[in-house]
The first five atom37 places (N, CA, C, CB, O) and aatype in JSON, in Angstrom:
{
  "aatype": [20, 20, 20, 20, 20, 20, 20, 20, 20, 20, 20, 20, 20, 20, 20, 20, 20, 20, 20, 20, 20, 20, 20, 20, 20, 20, 20, 20, 20, 20, 20, 20, 20, 20, 20, 20, 20, 20, 20, 20, 20, 20, 20, 20, 20, 20, 20, 20, 20, 20, 20, 20, 20, 20, 20, 20, 20, 20, 20, 20, 20, 20, 20, 20, 20, 20, 20, 20, 20, 20, 20, 20, 20, 20, 20, 20, 20, 20, 20, 20, 20, 20, 20, 20, 20],
  "atom_mask": [
    [1, 1, 1, 1, 1],
    [1, 1, 1, 1, 1],
    [1, 1, 1, 1, 1],
    [1, 1, 1, 1, 1],
    [1, 1, 1, 1, 1],
    [1, 1, 1, 1, 1],
    [1, 1, 1, 1, 1],
    [1, 1, 1, 1, 1],
    [1, 1, 1, 1, 1],
    [1, 1, 1, 1, 1],
    [1, 1, 1, 1, 1],
    [1, 1, 1, 1, 1],
    [1, 1, 1, 1, 1],
    [1, 1, 1, 1, 1],
    [1, 1, 1, 1, 1],
    [1, 1, 1, 1, 1],
    [1, 1, 1, 1, 1],
    [1, 1, 1, 1, 1],
    [1, 1, 1, 1, 1],
    [1, 1, 1, 1, 1],
    [1, 1, 1, 1, 1],
    [1, 1, 1, 1, 1],
    [1, 1, 1, 1, 1],
    [1, 1, 1, 1, 1],
    [1, 1, 1, 1, 1],
    [1, 1, 1, 1, 1],
    [1, 1, 1, 1, 1],
    [1, 1, 1, 1, 1],
    [1, 1, 1, 1, 1],
    [1, 1, 1, 1, 1],
    [1, 1, 1, 1, 1],
    [1, 1, 1, 1, 1],
    [1, 1, 1, 1, 1],
    [1, 1, 1, 1, 1],
    [1, 1, 1, 1, 1],
    [1, 1, 1, 1, 1],
    [1, 1, 1, 1, 1],
    [1, 1, 1, 1, 1],
    [1, 1, 1, 1, 1],
    [1, 1, 1, 1, 1],
    [1, 1, 1, 1, 1],
    [1, 1, 1, 1, 1],
    [1, 1, 1, 1, 1],
    [1, 1, 1, 1, 1],
    [1, 1, 1, 1, 1],
    [1, 1, 1, 1, 1],
    [1, 1, 1, 1, 1],
    [1, 1, 1, 1, 1],
    [1, 1, 1, 1, 1],
    [1, 1, 1, 1, 1],
    [1, 1, 1, 1, 1],
    [1, 1, 1, 1, 1],
    [1, 1, 1, 1, 1],
    [1, 1, 1, 1, 1],
    [1, 1, 1, 1, 1],
    [1, 1, 1, 1, 1],
    [1, 1, 1, 1, 1],
    [1, 1, 1, 1, 1],
    [1, 1, 1, 1, 1],
    [1, 1, 1, 1, 1],
    [1, 1, 1, 1, 1],
    [1, 1, 1, 1, 1],
    [1, 1, 1, 1, 1],
    [1, 1, 1, 1, 1],
    [1, 1, 1, 1, 1],
    [1, 1, 1, 1, 1],
    [1, 1, 1, 1, 1],
    [1, 1, 1, 1, 1],
    [1, 1, 1, 1, 1],
    [1, 1, 1, 1, 1],
    [1, 1, 1, 1, 1],
    [1, 1, 1, 1, 1],
    [1, 1, 1, 1, 1],
    [1, 1, 1, 1, 1],
    [1, 1, 1, 1, 1],
    [1, 1, 1, 1, 1],
    [1, 1, 1, 1, 1],
    [1, 1, 1, 1, 1],
    [1, 1, 1, 1, 1],
    [1, 1, 1, 1, 1],
    [1, 1, 1, 1, 1],
    [1, 1, 1, 1, 1],
    [1, 1, 1, 1, 1],
    [1, 1, 1, 1, 1],
    [1, 1, 1, 1, 1]
  ],
  "atom_positions": [
    [[20.67, -133.23, -185.11], [19.92, -134.35, -184.56], [20.33, -135.62, -185.28], [18.4, -134.11, -184.67], [20.46, -135.63, -186.51]],
    [[20.54, -136.67, -184.52], [20.98, -137.92, -185.13], [19.8, -138.68, -185.67], [21.76, -138.79, -184.12], [18.68, -138.58, -185.16]],
    [[20.05, -139.44, -186.72], [18.98, -140.23, -187.32], [19.49, -141.62, -187.6], [18.46, -139.57, -188.62], [20.69, -141.88, -187.58]],
    [[18.58, -142.5, -187.86], [18.93, -143.84, -188.27], [19.49, -144.68, -187.14], [19.91, -143.78, -189.38], [19.11, -144.53, -185.98]],
    [[20.42, -145.59, -187.52], [20.97, -146.54, -186.55], [21.7, -145.85, -185.38], [21.93, -147.49, -187.25], [21.69, -146.35, -184.26]],
    [[22.33, -144.71, -185.65], [23.04, -144.0, -184.59], [22.07, -143.56, -183.49], [23.77, -142.78, -185.17], [22.39, -143.67, -182.31]],
    [[20.94, -143.08, -183.87], [19.94, -142.64, -182.88], [19.42, -143.83, -182.09], [18.76, -141.91, -183.58], [19.21, -143.74, -180.88]],
    [[19.22, -144.94, -182.76], [18.75, -146.15, -182.07], [19.78, -146.58, -181.03], [18.49, -147.31, -183.1], [19.41, -146.93, -179.9]],
    [[21.06, -146.56, -181.39], [22.11, -146.93, -180.44], [22.18, -145.95, -179.27], [23.47, -146.99, -181.15], [22.39, -146.35, -178.13]],
    [[21.99, -144.66, -179.57], [21.98, -143.67, -178.49], [20.82, -143.92, -177.52], [21.88, -142.23, -179.07], [21.01, -143.88, -176.3]],
    [[19.66, -144.18, -178.05], [18.5, -144.46, -177.21], [18.7, -145.74, -176.42], [17.23, -144.57, -178.07], [18.35, -145.81, -175.24]],
    [[19.27, -146.75, -177.05], [19.54, -148.02, -176.37], [20.56, -147.8, -175.24], [20.06, -149.08, -177.38], [20.39, -148.34, -174.15]],
    [[21.6, -147.03, -175.49], [22.61, -146.74, -174.48], [21.97, -145.99, -173.3], [23.77, -145.92, -175.08], [22.27, -146.28, -172.14]],
    [[21.1, -145.04, -173.61], [20.42, -144.29, -172.55], [19.53, -145.23, -171.74], [19.59, -143.13, -173.14], [19.48, -145.14, -170.51]],
    [[18.83, -146.11, -172.41], [17.96, -147.07, -171.74], [18.77, -147.99, -170.82], [17.19, -147.9, -172.77], [18.35, -148.27, -169.7]],
    [[19.93, -148.45, -171.29], [20.79, -149.32, -170.49], [21.35, -148.56, -169.28], [21.95, -149.87, -171.34], [21.45, -149.12, -168.18]],
    [[21.71, -147.31, -169.47], [22.22, -146.5, -168.35], [21.14, -146.32, -167.29], [22.7, -145.12, -168.85], [21.4, -146.46, -166.1]],
    [[19.92, -146.01, -167.75], [18.8, -145.86, -166.81], [18.51, -147.17, -166.09], [17.55, -145.37, -167.55], [18.23, -147.17, -164.9]],
    [[18.57, -148.28, -166.82], [18.3, -149.59, -166.22], [19.37, -149.93, -165.18], [18.24, -150.69, -167.3], [19.06, -150.47, -164.12]],
    [[20.63, -149.6, -165.48], [21.72, -149.87, -164.53], [21.53, -149.04, -163.26], [23.09, -149.57, -165.17], [21.74, -149.53, -162.16]],
    [[21.14, -147.79, -163.43], [20.88, -146.94, -162.26], [19.74, -147.48, -161.42], [20.57, -145.52, -162.7], [19.81, -147.49, -160.19]],
    [[18.68, -147.93, -162.09], [17.53, -148.49, -161.37], [17.94, -149.77, -160.64], [16.36, -148.77, -162.34], [17.52, -150.01, -159.51]],
    [[18.76, -150.59, -161.3], [19.21, -151.83, -160.67], [20.06, -151.54, -159.44], [20.01, -152.68, -161.67], [19.93, -152.23, -158.43]],
    [[20.92, -150.52, -159.51], [21.73, -150.16, -158.35], [20.85, -149.67, -157.21], [22.76, -149.08, -158.74], [21.09, -150.0, -156.04]],
    [[19.84, -148.89, -157.54], [18.92, -148.41, -156.52], [18.16, -149.55, -155.85], [17.93, -147.42, -157.13], [17.99, -149.56, -154.63]],
    [[17.72, -150.51, -156.65], [17.02, -151.67, -156.09], [17.97, -152.5, -155.23], [16.42, -152.53, -157.22], [17.57, -153.04, -154.19]],
    [[19.23, -152.6, -155.66], [20.22, -153.35, -154.88], [20.43, -152.69, -153.52], [21.56, -153.44, -155.65], [20.45, -153.37, -152.49]],
    [[20.58, -151.37, -153.51], [20.76, -150.65, -152.24], [19.54, -150.84, -151.33], [20.99, -149.15, -152.49], [19.68, -151.05, -150.13]],
    [[18.36, -150.75, -151.92], [17.14, -150.91, -151.13], [17.03, -152.32, -150.57], [15.9, -150.58, -151.98], [16.64, -152.5, -149.42]],
    [[17.37, -153.32, -151.37], [17.34, -154.71, -150.9], [18.35, -154.93, -149.78], [17.62, -155.69, -152.06], [18.04, -155.59, -148.8]],
    [[19.55, -154.36, -149.92], [20.56, -154.49, -148.88], [20.1, -153.83, -147.59], [21.88, -153.89, -149.34], [20.31, -154.37, -146.5]],
    [[19.48, -152.67, -147.7], [18.97, -151.96, -146.52], [17.88, -152.78, -145.84], [18.43, -150.58, -146.92], [17.87, -152.91, -144.61]],
    [[16.96, -153.34, -146.62], [15.9, -154.16, -146.05], [16.47, -155.4, -145.37], [14.89, -154.56, -147.13], [16.05, -155.77, -144.28]],
    [[17.43, -156.05, -146.03], [18.05, -157.25, -145.46], [18.77, -156.92, -144.16], [19.04, -157.88, -146.48], [18.69, -157.66, -143.18]],
    [[19.49, -155.79, -144.15], [20.2, -155.36, -142.94], [19.21, -155.12, -141.8], [21.02, -154.09, -143.22], [19.45, -155.53, -140.67]],
    [[18.11, -154.44, -142.1], [17.1, -154.15, -141.08], [16.47, -155.43, -140.55], [16.01, -153.24, -141.65], [16.29, -155.59, -139.34]],
    [[16.13, -156.34, -141.45], [15.53, -157.62, -141.04], [16.5, -158.42, -140.17], [15.11, -158.45, -142.28], [16.11, -158.98, -139.15]],
    [[17.76, -158.47, -140.58], [18.76, -159.22, -139.83], [18.95, -158.62, -138.45], [20.1, -159.24, -140.58], [19.04, -159.34, -137.46]],
    [[19.02, -157.29, -138.39], [19.18, -156.61, -137.1], [17.98, -156.9, -136.19], [19.34, -155.09, -137.3], [18.15, -157.13, -135.0]],
    [[16.79, -156.89, -136.75], [15.58, -157.16, -135.97], [15.59, -158.58, -135.42], [14.32, -156.93, -136.83], [15.25, -158.81, -134.26]],
    [[16.0, -159.55, -136.25], [16.06, -160.95, -135.81], [17.11, -161.1, -134.71], [16.39, -161.88, -137.0], [16.85, -161.76, -133.7]],
    [[18.28, -160.51, -134.89], [19.33, -160.63, -133.89], [18.92, -159.97, -132.58], [20.63, -160.01, -134.41], [19.22, -160.49, -131.5]],
    [[18.24, -158.84, -132.64], [17.77, -158.19, -131.42], [16.73, -159.06, -130.72], [17.17, -156.81, -131.74], [16.67, -159.08, -129.49]],
    [[15.95, -159.78, -131.47], [14.94, -160.66, -130.9], [15.55, -161.89, -130.24], [13.97, -161.09, -131.96], [14.92, -162.5, -129.38]],
    [[16.76, -162.26, -130.64], [17.42, -163.44, -130.07], [18.06, -163.14, -128.72], [18.47, -163.96, -131.02], [18.56, -164.05, -128.06]],
    [[18.05, -161.89, -128.3], [18.61, -161.49, -127.0], [20.08, -161.88, -126.91], [17.81, -162.12, -125.85], [20.51, -162.46, -125.91]],
    [[20.84, -161.58, -127.94], [22.27, -161.86, -127.94], [23.04, -160.74, -127.26], [22.78, -162.06, -129.38], [22.58, -159.6, -127.18]],
    [[24.21, -161.08, -126.76], [25.05, -160.11, -126.08], [26.03, -159.52, -127.09], [25.82, -160.76, -124.88], [26.58, -160.23, -127.93]],
    [[26.23, -158.21, -127.0], [27.19, -157.57, -127.89], [28.6, -157.9, -127.44], [26.97, -156.04, -127.93], [28.84, -158.17, -126.26]],
    [[29.53, -157.87, -128.36], [30.92, -158.23, -128.08], [31.49, -157.38, -126.95], [31.76, -158.07, -129.34], [32.18, -157.91, -126.07]],
    [[31.22, -156.07, -126.97], [31.77, -155.18, -125.95], [31.27, -155.56, -124.56], [31.41, -153.72, -126.26], [32.03, -155.56, -123.59]],
    [[29.97, -155.89, -124.46], [29.41, -156.29, -123.18], [30.01, -157.59, -122.7], [27.89, -156.41, -123.29], [30.32, -157.75, -121.52]],
    [[30.18, -158.53, -123.63], [30.77, -159.82, -123.29], [32.19, -159.65, -122.76], [30.78, -160.76, -124.51], [32.57, -160.23, -121.74]],
    [[32.98, -158.84, -123.46], [34.36, -158.62, -123.04], [34.43, -157.95, -121.67], [35.11, -157.78, -124.07], [35.29, -158.29, -120.86]],
    [[33.52, -157.01, -121.4], [33.51, -156.33, -120.1], [33.2, -157.32, -118.98], [32.47, -155.19, -120.1], [33.87, -157.31, -117.95]],
    [[32.21, -158.17, -119.19], [31.85, -159.16, -118.17], [32.98, -160.19, -118.02], [30.52, -159.87, -118.53], [33.26, -160.64, -116.91]],
    [[33.6, -160.54, -119.11], [34.73, -161.49, -119.06], [35.87, -160.93, -118.21], [35.25, -161.81, -120.5], [36.44, -161.64, -117.38]],
    [[36.19, -159.66, -118.42], [37.25, -159.03, -117.63], [36.87, -158.98, -116.15], [37.53, -157.61, -118.15], [37.72, -159.18, -115.28]],
    [[35.6, -158.71, -115.86], [35.14, -158.69, -114.47], [35.28, -160.08, -113.85], [33.67, -158.21, -114.38], [35.69, -160.2, -112.69]],
    [[34.96, -161.12, -114.6], [35.06, -162.49, -114.09], [36.52, -162.86, -113.82], [34.43, -163.48, -115.08], [36.82, -163.51, -112.82]],
    [[37.41, -162.46, -114.72], [38.84, -162.74, -114.52], [39.34, -162.04, -113.26], [39.66, -162.28, -115.75], [40.06, -162.64, -112.46]],
    [[38.95, -160.79, -113.09], [39.37, -160.04, -111.91], [38.82, -160.68, -110.64], [38.9, -158.58, -112.0], [39.54, -160.81, -109.65]],
    [[37.55, -161.09, -110.65], [36.94, -161.73, -109.49], [37.64, -163.04, -109.17], [35.44, -161.96, -109.72], [37.86, -163.37, -108.0]],
    [[37.99, -163.8, -110.19], [38.68, -165.07, -109.98], [40.06, -164.84, -109.36], [38.82, -165.83, -111.31], [40.46, -165.57, -108.45]],
    [[40.77, -163.84, -109.84], [42.08, -163.51, -109.27], [41.95, -163.08, -107.81], [42.76, -162.39, -110.09], [42.75, -163.49, -106.97]],
    [[40.95, -162.26, -107.52], [40.72, -161.83, -106.13], [40.36, -163.03, -105.25], [39.62, -160.76, -106.06], [40.79, -163.11, -104.1]],
    [[39.57, -163.93, -105.79], [39.2, -165.14, -105.06], [40.43, -165.98, -104.72], [38.2, -165.98, -105.88], [40.57, -166.46, -103.6]],
    [[41.31, -166.15, -105.7], [42.53, -166.93, -105.47], [43.4, -166.27, -104.4], [43.33, -167.08, -106.77], [43.97, -166.96, -103.55]],
    [[43.5, -164.94, -104.44], [44.3, -164.23, -103.44], [43.7, -164.39, -102.05], [44.42, -162.74, -103.81], [44.42, -164.6, -101.08]],
    [[42.37, -164.28, -101.96], [41.72, -164.44, -100.66], [41.87, -165.88, -100.14], [40.24, -164.07, -100.77], [42.05, -166.09, -98.95]],
    [[41.79, -166.83, -101.03], [41.96, -168.24, -100.64], [43.36, -168.46, -100.07], [41.71, -169.18, -101.84], [43.51, -169.13, -99.05]],
    [[44.36, -167.92, -100.73], [45.74, -168.05, -100.25], [45.9, -167.36, -98.89], [46.73, -167.47, -101.27], [46.59, -167.87, -98.01]],
    [[45.27, -166.22, -98.73], [45.36, -165.5, -97.46], [44.69, -166.28, -96.33], [44.7, -164.11, -97.59], [45.22, -166.35, -95.22]],
    [[43.53, -166.87, -96.62], [42.84, -167.68, -95.61], [43.68, -168.89, -95.23], [41.45, -168.14, -96.13], [43.8, -169.22, -94.05]],
    [[44.27, -169.54, -96.21], [45.12, -170.71, -95.93], [46.31, -170.32, -95.07], [45.61, -171.35, -97.24], [46.71, -171.07, -94.17]],
    [[46.89, -169.15, -95.33], [48.02, -168.68, -94.52], [47.57, -168.4, -93.08], [48.65, -167.39, -95.15], [48.27, -168.76, -92.13]],
    [[46.42, -167.76, -92.93], [45.91, -167.48, -91.58], [45.59, -168.77, -90.85], [44.65, -166.59, -91.65], [45.86, -168.89, -89.65]],
    [[45.0, -169.73, -91.56], [44.69, -171.02, -90.92], [45.97, -171.74, -90.49], [43.87, -171.92, -91.88], [46.0, -172.4, -89.45]],
    [[47.01, -171.62, -91.3], [48.28, -172.24, -90.95], [48.87, -171.57, -89.7], [49.28, -172.15, -92.13], [49.43, -172.25, -88.84]],
    [[48.74, -170.25, -89.61], [49.23, -169.54, -88.43], [48.46, -169.96, -87.18], [49.11, -168.02, -88.63], [49.06, -170.16, -86.12]],
    [[47.14, -170.11, -87.31], [46.32, -170.54, -86.16], [46.68, -171.97, -85.74], [44.82, -170.45, -86.51], [46.74, -172.27, -84.55]],
    [[46.91, -172.83, -86.71], [47.26, -174.21, -86.41], [48.62, -174.27, -85.71], [47.28, -175.06, -87.69], [48.83, -175.09, -84.81]],
    [[49.54, -173.41, -86.11], [50.87, -173.39, -85.5], [50.81, -172.89, -84.06], [51.82, -172.52, -86.33], [51.59, -173.34, -83.21]],
    [[49.91, -171.98, -83.77], [49.76, -171.45, -82.4], [49.05, -172.44, -81.5], [48.99, -170.11, -82.42], [49.32, -172.53, -80.3]],
    [[48.13, -173.19, -82.09], [47.29, -174.06, -81.29], [47.83, -175.39, -81.06], [46.01, -174.19, -81.89], [47.19, -176.21, -80.39]]
  ]
}
């Protein structure tokens, strides 16, 4: 069994190790709470997720392309009717 200053240093080292472990645990708990709070706030803001935004964006691009094609087709048909008439 150790005595004197060596024992004091051992006890101090053990105390510091325990304190570091407790601090890490509190840090993890604080991060978890912050993450939960942030997620709750963002869900309350009714924001769109990136995947949903990209899907709708692709649909809009496709619809715009189809619109342009239909417009060109209508113009061609109108030109044919004008040429006949």
